[in-house]
VMD Tcl script that builds the backbone (N, CA, C; Angstrom):
set m [mol new atoms 303]
animate dup $m
set s [atomselect $m all]
$s set {name element resname resid chain x y z} {
  {N N UNK 1 A 0.853 -1.202 -0.010}
  {CA C UNK 1 A 0.027 0.027 -0.179}
  {C C UNK 1 A 0.700 1.172 0.036}
  {N N UNK 2 A 1.923 1.314 0.891}
  {CA C UNK 2 A 2.793 2.390 0.754}
  {C C UNK 2 A 3.500 2.650 -0.488}
  {N N UNK 3 A 3.743 1.493 -0.974}
  {CA C UNK 3 A 4.629 1.611 -2.234}
  {C C UNK 3 A 3.792 2.038 -3.427}
  {N N UNK 4 A 2.493 1.714 -3.342}
  {CA C UNK 4 A 1.521 2.287 -4.411}
  {C C UNK 4 A 1.118 3.767 -4.219}
  {N N UNK 5 A 1.143 4.021 -2.906}
  {CA C UNK 5 A 0.900 5.537 -2.819}
  {C C UNK 5 A 2.118 6.366 -3.112}
  {N N UNK 6 A 3.345 5.947 -2.807}
  {CA C UNK 6 A 4.571 6.640 -3.193}
  {C C UNK 6 A 4.552 6.730 -4.749}
  {N N UNK 7 A 4.286 5.722 -5.495}
  {CA C UNK 7 A 4.260 5.833 -6.788}
  {C C UNK 7 A 3.282 6.854 -7.492}
  {N N UNK 8 A 2.154 6.625 -6.814}
  {CA C UNK 8 A 0.940 7.665 -7.203}
  {C C UNK 8 A 1.471 9.051 -7.139}
  {N N UNK 9 A 2.081 9.423 -5.782}
  {CA C UNK 9 A 2.682 10.652 -5.562}
  {C C UNK 9 A 3.638 11.082 -6.537}
  {N N UNK 10 A 4.724 10.335 -6.851}
  {CA C UNK 10 A 5.871 10.680 -7.526}
  {C C UNK 10 A 5.270 10.705 -9.013}
  {N N UNK 11 A 4.331 9.773 -9.588}
  {CA C UNK 11 A 4.045 9.886 -11.067}
  {C C UNK 11 A 2.971 10.987 -11.152}
  {N N UNK 12 A 2.136 10.913 -10.261}
  {CA C UNK 12 A 0.861 11.758 -10.522}
  {C C UNK 12 A 1.046 13.244 -10.166}
  {N N UNK 13 A 1.844 13.667 -9.339}
  {CA C UNK 13 A 2.077 15.010 -8.947}
  {C C UNK 13 A 3.401 15.600 -9.838}
  {N N UNK 14 A 3.998 14.944 -10.409}
  {CA C UNK 14 A 5.263 15.379 -11.083}
  {C C UNK 14 A 5.109 16.800 -11.917}
  {N N UNK 15 A 3.872 16.690 -12.361}
  {CA C UNK 15 A 3.631 18.106 -13.292}
  {C C UNK 15 A 2.843 19.028 -12.655}
  {N N UNK 16 A 2.599 18.831 -11.227}
  {CA C UNK 16 A 1.777 19.737 -10.523}
  {C C UNK 16 A 2.575 20.990 -10.056}
  {N N UNK 17 A 3.853 20.799 -9.778}
  {CA C UNK 17 A 4.798 21.881 -9.257}
  {C C UNK 17 A 5.556 22.571 -10.116}
  {N N UNK 18 A 5.633 24.002 -10.122}
  {CA C UNK 18 A 6.464 24.598 -11.110}
  {C C UNK 18 A 6.853 25.924 -10.500}
  {N N UNK 19 A 7.206 26.969 -10.959}
  {CA C UNK 19 A 7.778 28.205 -10.344}
  {C C UNK 19 A 6.957 29.398 -10.737}
  {N N UNK 20 A 6.705 30.348 -9.919}
  {CA C UNK 20 A 6.003 31.578 -10.252}
  {C C UNK 20 A 5.598 32.307 -9.045}
  {N N UNK 21 A 4.703 33.265 -9.108}
  {CA C UNK 21 A 4.497 34.210 -7.883}
  {C C UNK 21 A 2.923 34.276 -7.803}
  {N N UNK 22 A 2.539 34.932 -6.728}
  {CA C UNK 22 A 0.936 35.159 -6.570}
  {C C UNK 22 A 0.593 35.267 -5.171}
  {N N UNK 23 A -0.642 34.949 -4.749}
  {CA C UNK 23 A -1.212 35.400 -3.641}
  {C C UNK 23 A -1.474 34.172 -2.459}
  {N N UNK 24 A -1.823 34.484 -1.285}
  {CA C UNK 24 A -2.038 33.406 -0.459}
  {C C UNK 24 A -3.261 32.464 -0.674}
  {N N UNK 25 A -4.354 32.851 -1.336}
  {CA C UNK 25 A -5.242 32.086 -1.637}
  {C C UNK 25 A -4.692 30.691 -2.449}
  {N N UNK 26 A -3.742 30.702 -3.089}
  {CA C UNK 26 A -3.154 29.665 -3.836}
  {C C UNK 26 A -2.832 28.619 -2.890}
  {N N UNK 27 A -2.413 28.809 -1.666}
  {CA C UNK 27 A -2.153 27.853 -0.891}
  {C C UNK 27 A -3.459 27.083 -0.252}
  {N N UNK 28 A -4.402 27.971 -0.096}
  {CA C UNK 28 A -5.700 27.323 0.202}
  {C C UNK 28 A -6.240 26.453 -0.909}
  {N N UNK 29 A -6.126 26.900 -2.287}
  {CA C UNK 29 A -6.647 26.071 -3.115}
  {C C UNK 29 A -5.757 24.940 -3.352}
  {N N UNK 30 A -4.628 24.826 -3.190}
  {CA C UNK 30 A -3.860 23.541 -3.046}
  {C C UNK 30 A -4.204 22.612 -2.063}
  {N N UNK 31 A -4.345 23.200 -0.846}
  {CA C UNK 31 A -4.954 22.316 0.433}
  {C C UNK 31 A -6.227 21.748 -0.100}
  {N N UNK 32 A -7.307 22.638 -0.514}
  {CA C UNK 32 A -8.423 22.340 -0.949}
  {C C UNK 32 A -8.521 20.951 -1.910}
  {N N UNK 33 A -7.391 20.980 -2.936}
  {CA C UNK 33 A -7.392 20.194 -4.029}
  {C C UNK 33 A -6.964 18.737 -3.394}
  {N N UNK 34 A -6.004 18.909 -2.410}
  {CA C UNK 34 A -5.424 17.563 -2.004}
  {C C UNK 34 A -6.759 17.135 -0.859}
  {N N UNK 35 A -7.320 17.790 -0.011}
  {CA C UNK 35 A -8.075 17.245 0.930}
  {C C UNK 35 A -9.521 16.830 0.525}
  {N N UNK 36 A -10.105 17.787 -0.543}
  {CA C UNK 36 A -11.282 17.429 -0.901}
  {C C UNK 36 A -11.566 16.871 -2.232}
  {N N UNK 37 A -10.513 16.806 -2.976}
  {CA C UNK 37 A -10.606 16.272 -4.300}
  {C C UNK 37 A -9.535 14.951 -4.472}
  {N N UNK 38 A -8.184 15.255 -4.649}
  {CA C UNK 38 A -7.365 14.216 -4.878}
  {C C UNK 38 A -7.556 13.192 -3.921}
  {N N UNK 39 A -7.137 13.269 -2.639}
  {CA C UNK 39 A -7.206 12.245 -1.703}
  {C C UNK 39 A -8.426 11.330 -1.615}
  {N N UNK 40 A -9.494 12.080 -1.377}
  {CA C UNK 40 A -10.802 11.235 -1.593}
  {C C UNK 40 A -11.034 10.413 -2.542}
  {N N UNK 41 A -10.450 10.749 -3.916}
  {CA C UNK 41 A -10.588 9.717 -4.919}
  {C C UNK 41 A -9.615 8.722 -4.833}
  {N N UNK 42 A -8.471 9.047 -4.505}
  {CA C UNK 42 A -7.407 7.915 -4.140}
  {C C UNK 42 A -7.891 6.930 -3.050}
  {N N UNK 43 A -8.550 7.499 -2.079}
  {CA C UNK 43 A -9.041 6.822 -1.020}
  {C C UNK 43 A -10.338 5.818 -1.585}
  {N N UNK 44 A -11.024 6.355 -2.092}
  {CA C UNK 44 A -12.258 5.680 -2.677}
  {C C UNK 44 A -11.697 4.512 -3.586}
  {N N UNK 45 A -10.721 4.604 -4.217}
  {CA C UNK 45 A -10.057 3.722 -5.047}
  {C C UNK 45 A -9.409 2.453 -4.260}
  {N N UNK 46 A -9.391 2.833 -2.845}
  {CA C UNK 46 A -8.410 1.886 -2.095}
  {C C UNK 46 A -7.021 1.879 -2.222}
  {N N UNK 47 A -6.401 2.777 -2.871}
  {CA C UNK 47 A -4.991 3.010 -3.112}
  {C C UNK 47 A -4.450 3.474 -1.788}
  {N N UNK 48 A -4.931 4.218 -0.890}
  {CA C UNK 48 A -4.248 4.620 0.217}
  {C C UNK 48 A -5.600 5.259 1.192}
  {N N UNK 49 A -5.348 5.402 2.423}
  {CA C UNK 49 A -6.287 5.977 3.306}
  {C C UNK 49 A -6.214 7.412 3.082}
  {N N UNK 50 A -7.321 8.189 3.505}
  {CA C UNK 50 A -7.276 9.584 3.273}
  {C C UNK 50 A -6.312 10.376 4.002}
  {N N UNK 51 A -5.992 9.907 5.399}
  {CA C UNK 51 A -4.890 10.686 6.040}
  {C C UNK 51 A -3.583 10.278 5.527}
  {N N UNK 52 A -3.466 9.128 4.996}
  {CA C UNK 52 A -2.003 8.750 4.285}
  {C C UNK 52 A -1.685 9.481 3.145}
  {N N UNK 53 A -2.883 9.611 2.375}
  {CA C UNK 53 A -2.684 10.277 1.159}
  {C C UNK 53 A -2.572 11.824 1.488}
  {N N UNK 54 A -3.120 12.464 2.429}
  {CA C UNK 54 A -2.970 13.770 2.572}
  {C C UNK 54 A -1.496 14.120 3.150}
  {N N UNK 55 A -1.215 13.173 3.888}
  {CA C UNK 55 A 0.209 13.400 4.425}
  {C C UNK 55 A 1.271 13.346 3.389}
  {N N UNK 56 A 1.195 12.303 2.457}
  {CA C UNK 56 A 2.215 12.052 1.519}
  {C C UNK 56 A 2.134 13.231 0.303}
  {N N UNK 57 A 0.747 13.602 0.031}
  {CA C UNK 57 A 0.749 14.578 -1.057}
  {C C UNK 57 A 0.971 15.916 -0.688}
  {N N UNK 58 A 0.634 16.234 0.594}
  {CA C UNK 58 A 1.038 17.573 1.293}
  {C C UNK 58 A 2.465 17.721 1.170}
  {N N UNK 59 A 3.301 16.616 1.590}
  {CA C UNK 59 A 4.554 16.709 1.739}
  {C C UNK 59 A 5.184 16.761 0.229}
  {N N UNK 60 A 4.762 16.239 -0.713}
  {CA C UNK 60 A 5.290 16.542 -1.976}
  {C C UNK 60 A 4.834 17.818 -2.583}
  {N N UNK 61 A 3.577 18.327 -2.454}
  {CA C UNK 61 A 3.317 19.496 -2.997}
  {C C UNK 61 A 3.775 20.718 -2.066}
  {N N UNK 62 A 3.827 20.424 -0.975}
  {CA C UNK 62 A 4.145 21.682 0.076}
  {C C UNK 62 A 3.163 22.813 -0.226}
  {N N UNK 63 A 1.843 22.400 -0.064}
  {CA C UNK 63 A 0.859 23.427 -0.333}
  {C C UNK 63 A 1.111 24.824 0.419}
  {N N UNK 64 A 1.652 24.831 1.528}
  {CA C UNK 64 A 1.749 25.990 2.360}
  {C C UNK 64 A 2.775 27.031 1.604}
  {N N UNK 65 A 3.480 26.567 0.674}
  {CA C UNK 65 A 4.481 27.454 0.038}
  {C C UNK 65 A 3.834 27.815 -1.638}
  {N N UNK 66 A 2.618 27.202 -1.761}
  {CA C UNK 66 A 2.206 27.622 -3.270}
  {C C UNK 66 A 1.864 28.996 -3.276}
  {N N UNK 67 A 2.310 29.509 -4.357}
  {CA C UNK 67 A 2.070 31.371 -4.366}
  {C C UNK 67 A 1.106 31.472 -5.575}
  {N N UNK 68 A 0.978 30.357 -6.333}
  {CA C UNK 68 A -0.035 30.848 -7.460}
  {C C UNK 68 A -0.680 29.489 -8.089}
  {N N UNK 69 A -2.037 29.571 -8.298}
  {CA C UNK 69 A -2.482 28.349 -8.844}
  {C C UNK 69 A -3.401 28.828 -10.106}
  {N N UNK 70 A -3.385 28.017 -11.152}
  {CA C UNK 70 A -3.979 28.215 -12.352}
  {C C UNK 70 A -4.740 27.082 -12.909}
  {N N UNK 71 A -6.188 27.221 -13.227}
  {CA C UNK 71 A -6.669 26.111 -13.631}
  {C C UNK 71 A -7.093 24.998 -12.735}
  {N N UNK 72 A -7.366 25.514 -11.367}
  {CA C UNK 72 A -7.535 24.678 -10.342}
  {C C UNK 72 A -9.083 23.857 -10.446}
  {N N UNK 73 A -10.054 24.744 -10.736}
  {CA C UNK 73 A -11.548 24.017 -10.983}
  {C C UNK 73 A -11.562 23.058 -11.968}
  {N N UNK 74 A -10.969 23.337 -13.119}
  {CA C UNK 74 A -10.910 22.250 -14.173}
  {C C UNK 74 A -10.285 21.002 -13.674}
  {N N UNK 75 A -9.262 21.160 -13.050}
  {CA C UNK 75 A -8.279 19.881 -12.514}
  {C C UNK 75 A -9.003 19.303 -11.561}
  {N N UNK 76 A -9.687 19.958 -10.544}
  {CA C UNK 76 A -10.599 19.352 -9.510}
  {C C UNK 76 A -11.846 18.572 -10.117}
  {N N UNK 77 A -12.435 19.161 -11.038}
  {CA C UNK 77 A -13.472 18.518 -11.693}
  {C C UNK 77 A -13.019 17.154 -12.565}
  {N N UNK 78 A -11.879 17.413 -13.139}
  {CA C UNK 78 A -11.360 16.054 -13.905}
  {C C UNK 78 A -10.944 15.050 -12.902}
  {N N UNK 79 A -10.337 15.385 -11.805}
  {CA C UNK 79 A -10.042 14.369 -10.753}
  {C C UNK 79 A -11.184 13.661 -10.192}
  {N N UNK 80 A -12.230 14.616 -9.732}
  {CA C UNK 80 A -13.542 13.846 -9.489}
  {C C UNK 80 A -14.246 12.740 -10.293}
  {N N UNK 81 A -14.063 13.179 -11.598}
  {CA C UNK 81 A -14.665 12.104 -12.442}
  {C C UNK 81 A -13.774 11.240 -13.025}
  {N N UNK 82 A -12.626 11.061 -12.782}
  {CA C UNK 82 A -11.623 10.143 -13.385}
  {C C UNK 82 A -11.852 8.857 -12.654}
  {N N UNK 83 A -11.628 7.830 -13.402}
  {CA C UNK 83 A -11.788 6.356 -13.126}
  {C C UNK 83 A -10.641 5.922 -12.132}
  {N N UNK 84 A -10.554 4.929 -11.235}
  {CA C UNK 84 A -9.422 4.574 -10.661}
  {C C UNK 84 A -8.459 4.226 -11.415}
  {N N UNK 85 A -8.649 3.382 -12.401}
  {CA C UNK 85 A -7.595 2.866 -13.437}
  {C C UNK 85 A -6.907 4.229 -13.745}
  {N N UNK 86 A -7.586 5.367 -14.285}
  {CA C UNK 86 A -6.956 6.519 -14.721}
  {C C UNK 86 A -6.127 7.223 -13.668}
  {N N UNK 87 A -6.454 7.254 -12.513}
  {CA C UNK 87 A -5.703 7.894 -11.489}
  {C C UNK 87 A -4.640 7.071 -10.995}
  {N N UNK 88 A -4.610 5.654 -11.189}
  {CA C UNK 88 A -3.477 4.706 -10.835}
  {C C UNK 88 A -2.431 5.122 -11.849}
  {N N UNK 89 A -2.791 5.475 -13.120}
  {CA C UNK 89 A -1.656 5.838 -14.106}
  {C C UNK 89 A -1.215 7.113 -13.995}
  {N N UNK 90 A -1.912 8.068 -13.558}
  {CA C UNK 90 A -1.518 9.390 -13.468}
  {C C UNK 90 A -2.654 10.393 -13.211}
  {N N UNK 91 A -2.389 11.646 -13.470}
  {CA C UNK 91 A -3.471 12.721 -13.084}
  {C C UNK 91 A -4.109 13.136 -14.392}
  {N N UNK 92 A -5.048 13.771 -14.339}
  {CA C UNK 92 A -5.670 14.236 -15.562}
  {C C UNK 92 A -4.782 15.292 -16.186}
  {N N UNK 93 A -4.646 15.434 -17.525}
  {CA C UNK 93 A -3.704 16.557 -18.244}
  {C C UNK 93 A -4.033 17.899 -17.580}
  {N N UNK 94 A -5.372 18.237 -17.494}
  {CA C UNK 94 A -5.769 19.402 -16.861}
  {C C UNK 94 A -4.988 19.888 -15.440}
  {N N UNK 95 A -4.465 18.924 -14.727}
  {CA C UNK 95 A -3.589 19.074 -13.612}
  {C C UNK 95 A -2.303 19.477 -13.794}
  {N N UNK 96 A -1.740 19.120 -14.848}
  {CA C UNK 96 A -0.494 19.516 -15.029}
  {C C UNK 96 A -0.064 21.056 -15.110}
  {N N UNK 97 A 0.783 21.491 -14.084}
  {CA C UNK 97 A 1.323 22.706 -13.946}
  {C C UNK 97 A 0.078 23.897 -13.356}
  {N N UNK 98 A -0.419 23.232 -12.460}
  {CA C UNK 98 A -1.597 24.010 -11.779}
  {C C UNK 98 A -0.951 24.847 -10.525}
  {N N UNK 99 A -0.170 24.181 -9.798}
  {CA C UNK 99 A 0.240 24.963 -8.625}
  {C C UNK 99 A 1.836 25.189 -8.753}
  {N N UNK 100 A 2.063 26.776 -8.462}
  {CA C UNK 100 A 3.271 27.008 -8.501}
  {C C UNK 100 A 3.991 27.527 -7.271}
  {N N UNK 101 A 5.236 27.300 -7.251}
  {CA C UNK 101 A 5.788 27.985 -5.879}
  {C C UNK 101 A 6.809 29.146 -6.190}
}
mol reanalyze $m
mol bondsrecalc $m
mol representation Tube
mol addrep $m
């Protein structure tokens, strides 16, 4: 289970983090994405518990330092509607480059 979660975090979130600038609401959007969209989807697929997912993904994304978020609503919607098989293989294309540090 831990290896699967580690794979998901490393593969799925590779494209989420970039460089840029912006406001504090971006950190809240990142937290919301992790807690209310991505991790519930991962947990419902049985890949990890909600708490294990949140811990791993928050450590990878470091939401507290996100300064800009672009296209979050589309990404969230696509994650919410993605199949478990799709989430296991990666994240929706709309989530690539959404959160910037």
